[in-house]
C-alpha positions in Angstrom: -67.8 -148.8 72.1 -64.9 -150.7 70.6 -61.4 -149.5 70.6 -61.1 -148.0 67.0 -60.4 -144.6 66.0 -62.4 -143.0 63.4 -60.4 -142.8 59.9 -60.5 -139.5 58.3 -59.2 -139.9 54.5 -59.3 -135.9 54.6 -56.6 -135.7 57.2 -54.6 -138.6 56.0 -54.9 -137.0 52.5 -53.4 -133.5 53.8 -50.4 -135.5 55.9 -49.7 -137.5 52.6 -49.7 -134.1 50.2 -47.2 -132.5 53.2 -44.8 -135.6 53.0 -44.8 -135.4 49.0 -43.8 -131.9 49.1 -41.2 -132.3 51.5 -39.8 -135.4 50.1 -40.3 -134.1 46.6 -38.3 -131.0 47.6 -35.4 -132.8 49.0 -35.1 -135.3 46.1 -35.0 -132.4 43.7 -32.4 -130.3 45.2 -30.0 -133.9 45.9 -30.6 -134.6 42.2 -29.5 -131.3 41.1 -26.3 -131.5 43.2 -25.6 -134.8 41.9 -26.2 -134.0 38.5 -24.0 -130.7 38.3 -21.3 -132.6 40.2 -21.2 -135.9 40.3 -18.0 -136.6 41.5 -18.2 -134.6 44.5 -22.2 -135.7 45.6 -21.9 -139.5 44.1 -23.3 -140.4 47.8 -26.5 -138.6 47.1 -27.4 -141.3 44.9 -28.6 -144.5 47.3 -30.3 -141.4 49.1 -32.4 -140.2 46.1 -33.3 -143.6 45.6 -34.2 -144.5 49.3 -36.0 -141.1 49.3 -37.8 -141.9 46.3 -39.0 -145.6 47.5 -40.3 -143.8 50.7 -42.2 -141.4 48.6 -43.6 -144.7 46.3 -44.5 -146.5 49.7 -46.2 -144.0 51.1 -48.3 -143.1 48.2 -49.1 -146.7 47.4 -50.1 -147.6 51.1 -52.5 -144.6 51.1 -53.9 -145.8 48.2 -54.3 -149.2 49.5 -55.8 -148.2 52.8 -57.9 -145.3 51.6 -59.6 -146.7 48.8 -60.3 -150.3 49.6 -63.7 -150.3 47.7 -62.1 -148.7 44.7 -60.3 -151.7 42.9 -58.6 -149.3 40.1 -57.0 -147.1 43.3 -56.2 -150.2 44.9 -54.7 -151.8 42.0 -52.5 -148.3 41.3 -51.3 -148.6 45.3 -50.3 -152.5 44.4 -48.2 -151.0 41.7 -46.9 -148.1 43.8 -45.7 -150.8 46.1 -43.8 -152.9 43.4 -41.7 -149.6 42.3 -41.3 -148.8 45.9 -39.6 -152.3 46.2 -37.8 -151.9 43.0 -36.5 -148.5 44.3 -35.6 -150.0 47.5 -33.3 -152.7 45.8 -31.7 -149.9 43.6 -31.0 -147.8 46.7 -29.4 -151.3 48.2 -27.3 -151.9 45.1 -26.3 -148.3 44.5 -25.3 -147.9 48.5 -23.2 -151.1 48.3 -21.4 -149.9 45.1 -20.9 -146.4 46.3 -20.5 -146.6 50.1 -18.7 -149.8 49.9 -15.6 -148.2 48.7 -14.9 -145.9 51.2 
């Protein structure tokens, strides 16, 4: 027998759904605070971008690994990864501009 573990997309899909729920709730709450009082909660903007990058990265990774034979889902995974990279760059720029002044 080889040392490989049996891959279960159903189990991984459940974990991905849980990650989506938790991160989406956190982003929504932080965004509400940041929108209603931006001067007080300005520090949340880089965190929002970082969590959004994480969310897109996890989704892209899942699409690329779970659907290797489906070219449309794999292409969607690549698109998610690209958006995650762009959001990570936006996180870095906003973190330097907001947190760098303190």
